[in-house]
C-alpha positions in Angstrom: 116.3 135.3 124.1 117.1 138.9 123.8 117.8 140.8 120.6 118.7 144.5 120.8 119.0 146.6 117.7 120.6 150.0 118.1 119.9 152.2 115.1 122.0 155.1 116.3 125.2 153.0 116.8 124.4 150.6 114.0 124.7 147.3 115.8 122.7 144.3 116.9 123.4 142.3 120.1 121.9 138.9 120.6 121.8 137.1 124.0 120.5 133.5 124.2 119.8 132.8 127.8 119.8 129.0 127.2 123.0 128.9 125.0 125.6 131.5 126.0 127.8 130.4 123.1 125.2 131.8 120.7 125.6 135.3 122.0 127.1 138.0 119.6 127.3 141.7 118.8 127.5 142.7 115.2 127.9 145.9 113.3 125.0 146.6 110.8 125.7 148.0 107.4 124.0 151.2 106.2 122.0 149.0 103.8 120.7 146.8 106.6 119.9 149.9 108.8 117.8 151.3 105.9 116.1 147.9 105.5 115.1 148.1 109.2 113.9 151.7 109.0 111.8 150.8 105.9 110.2 147.6 107.1 109.8 148.2 110.8 106.6 150.3 110.4 104.9 147.3 108.8 105.0 145.6 112.2 102.9 148.3 113.8 105.2 148.0 116.7 104.2 151.3 118.3 100.5 150.1 118.7 101.4 146.9 120.5 101.6 148.5 124.0 98.3 150.4 123.6 96.4 147.4 122.3 97.4 145.3 125.3 96.7 148.2 127.7 93.2 148.5 126.2 92.6 144.9 127.0 92.4 143.7 123.4 95.7 141.9 123.3 94.0 138.6 123.1 92.5 139.7 119.8 95.8 140.5 118.3 97.6 137.4 117.1 98.5 133.8 117.4 98.9 131.9 120.7 102.5 131.7 122.0 102.4 127.9 122.5 100.5 125.2 124.3 101.4 126.9 127.5 101.5 130.6 128.3 104.7 132.4 127.4 105.5 136.0 127.7 107.2 138.5 125.4 108.3 142.1 125.7 109.6 144.8 123.4 111.3 147.9 124.5 111.8 151.0 122.3 114.2 153.7 123.4 113.8 157.0 121.5 116.6 159.5 121.0 114.9 162.0 123.4 115.2 159.4 126.2 111.5 158.3 126.2 111.0 154.5 126.6 108.0 152.6 125.3 107.5 149.1 126.5 105.0 146.6 125.2 104.6 143.1 126.7 102.1 140.4 126.8 101.3 136.8 127.7 99.8 133.9 125.8 99.2 135.8 122.5 101.8 137.4 120.2 100.9 140.7 118.5 99.3 140.5 115.1 102.4 141.4 113.2 104.7 139.3 115.3 105.7 137.0 112.5 106.8 140.0 110.3 108.7 141.5 113.3 110.4 138.1 114.0 111.3 137.7 110.3 112.9 141.2 110.3 115.0 140.3 113.3 116.1 137.1 111.8 117.0 138.8 108.5 119.1 141.4 110.4 120.7 138.9 112.9 121.2 136.2 110.2 120.1 133.6 112.7 116.9 131.9 113.8 114.7 133.6 116.4 113.5 130.6 118.4 111.5 131.0 121.5 111.8 128.1 124.0 
């Protein structure tokens, strides 16, 4: 599953690798964009990469499932810089808030298989 939110162009794209008929691209209203900008800092997204790099990712959040699964988040800044955070077996501490925000914006369930 891949969800991409582009704040500059104001759209979300959703790609479900298991169900291609669930794929979509939608425009986001100014109200939704403001909601993202307001609530995204609560997820502490920018610290995810450094916490895993420090080797404390396992202290962060809940287990992914009964078997190891991986996740990754990529942030592209307007100056071209890219920050990538990824992990295996444990989700970041604020993953549930991040997931909830994506579900609110996408208006669909964010299910990891």
